[in-house]
Structures are given as C-alpha cells and as structure tokens.
C-alpha positions as CSV (number, residue, x, y, z in Angstrom):
1,X,-33.9,-0.2,33.2
2,X,-32.0,-0.3,36.2
3,X,-34.1,-0.6,38.6
4,X,-36.2,-3.4,36.3
5,X,-33.1,-5.0,36.3
6,X,-32.7,-4.8,40.2
7,X,-35.9,-6.5,40.4
8,X,-35.4,-9.0,37.8
9,X,-32.2,-9.5,39.6
10,X,-33.4,-9.8,43.1
11,X,-36.3,-12.5,41.8
12,X,-33.8,-14.5,40.6
13,X,-32.1,-14.4,43.5
14,X,-35.3,-15.1,45.7
15,X,-35.7,-18.0,43.2
16,X,-32.4,-19.5,43.7
17,X,-32.6,-19.2,47.5
18,X,-36.2,-21.0,47.6
19,X,-35.3,-23.5,45.0
20,X,-32.2,-24.5,47.5
21,X,-33.7,-24.6,51.0
22,X,-36.6,-26.7,49.6
23,X,-33.8,-28.9,48.4
24,X,-32.0,-28.6,51.6
25,X,-34.8,-29.9,53.9
26,X,-36.9,-32.5,51.4
27,X,-33.8,-33.4,49.3
28,X,-32.5,-36.8,48.3
29,X,-29.6,-35.7,50.7
30,X,-32.0,-33.0,52.8
31,X,-32.8,-32.8,56.3
32,X,-35.8,-35.1,55.7
33,X,-33.7,-38.0,54.5
34,X,-31.0,-37.8,57.4
35,X,-33.9,-37.5,59.8
36,X,-35.1,-40.9,58.1
37,X,-31.5,-42.4,58.2
38,X,-31.1,-42.0,61.8
39,X,-34.5,-43.4,62.4
40,X,-33.0,-46.9,59.9
41,X,-29.7,-46.6,62.3
42,X,-31.8,-47.0,65.4
43,X,-34.0,-49.9,63.9
44,X,-30.9,-51.3,62.7
45,X,-28.6,-51.0,66.0
46,X,-31.5,-52.6,67.9
47,X,-31.5,-55.5,65.7
48,X,-28.0,-56.1,66.0
49,X,-28.4,-55.6,69.8
50,X,-30.6,-58.5,69.8
51,X,-29.2,-60.7,67.3
52,X,-25.6,-60.2,69.6
53,X,-27.8,-61.3,72.4
54,X,-29.2,-64.4,70.4
55,X,-26.1,-65.5,69.0
56,X,-24.9,-65.1,72.7
57,X,-27.0,-67.3,73.9
58,X,-26.7,-70.1,70.7
59,X,-23.0,-70.1,71.4
60,X,-23.5,-71.0,75.4
61,X,-25.9,-73.6,74.2
62,X,-23.8,-75.3,72.0
63,X,-20.6,-74.8,73.9
64,X,-22.5,-77.2,76.8
65,X,-22.4,-79.6,74.0
66,X,-19.2,-80.1,72.9
67,X,-17.5,-83.3,74.0
68,X,-14.6,-81.8,76.1
69,X,-17.5,-79.6,77.9
70,X,-20.3,-81.9,77.4
71,X,-23.0,-80.7,80.5
72,X,-25.0,-84.1,81.1
73,X,-27.6,-82.3,82.7
74,X,-28.2,-80.3,79.9
75,X,-27.8,-82.8,77.3
76,X,-30.9,-85.0,79.5
77,X,-32.8,-82.2,79.3
78,X,-32.9,-81.7,76.1
79,X,-33.0,-85.0,74.9
80,X,-36.3,-85.6,76.8
81,X,-37.7,-82.3,75.4
82,X,-36.9,-83.1,72.0
83,X,-38.3,-87.0,72.8
84,X,-41.1,-85.8,74.8
85,X,-40.2,-88.7,77.5
86,X,-39.5,-89.3,81.0
87,X,-37.8,-91.8,83.3
88,X,-40.0,-94.6,84.2
89,X,-42.6,-93.0,86.7
90,X,-42.1,-89.4,85.9
91,X,-44.5,-87.5,84.2
92,X,-43.7,-85.2,81.7
93,X,-46.0,-82.0,80.4
94,X,-45.5,-80.4,77.5
95,X,-45.7,-76.6,77.5
96,X,-45.5,-74.1,75.0
97,X,-43.5,-71.7,75.2
98,X,-44.4,-68.1,74.9
99,X,-43.5,-65.9,71.8
C-alpha cells in the first residue's frame, strides 16, 4: 500500500507542477502575456513620442500667430497657402504634401 501511495502522490505532485508551469507561461499573467505587454508598451511609447513632437510643432506654429509675437511673414505664407493666391505678377504653384 505504501508504494502505490507514493506513486499516486508523485503523480499528483507532477500534475500540479505541470499545471503551474503551463499557467506560468500561458496564463493571464504569464510569460506570453508579459511579452505582449512589453510590445504594447513599446508601441504606446512610440505613439506618445510622435504625439509629443506633433504637439511641439503645433505649439510653435500657434505661438507664431499670437498678437504679441506675430510673425508677419509666416502669416502671409499661411494666408497665401490657404487662399491659393499670390501678389500681382507672382506665379502660384499648388503642391500636394507627401504623406
């Protein structure tokens, strides 16, 4: 009876170890989930950096249009681009921006 009991206990402990090992790799908080979270983190950091750069560019553009720091040349450039007009005697070329 002792030998059968030892084998059964070994089998049960082995099954528990296999169960825990499988969940350590594939479970909700396992290794696979950890790798996926790291990938998502890298993607979000890249998106954050792109948005930060875009925000800085937009802040610079809006600062150039504020009354206390108005850049007349920039305002003229934007008005001409928006209205697609030039001064008399000028040629205006409309160019599509590249994506």
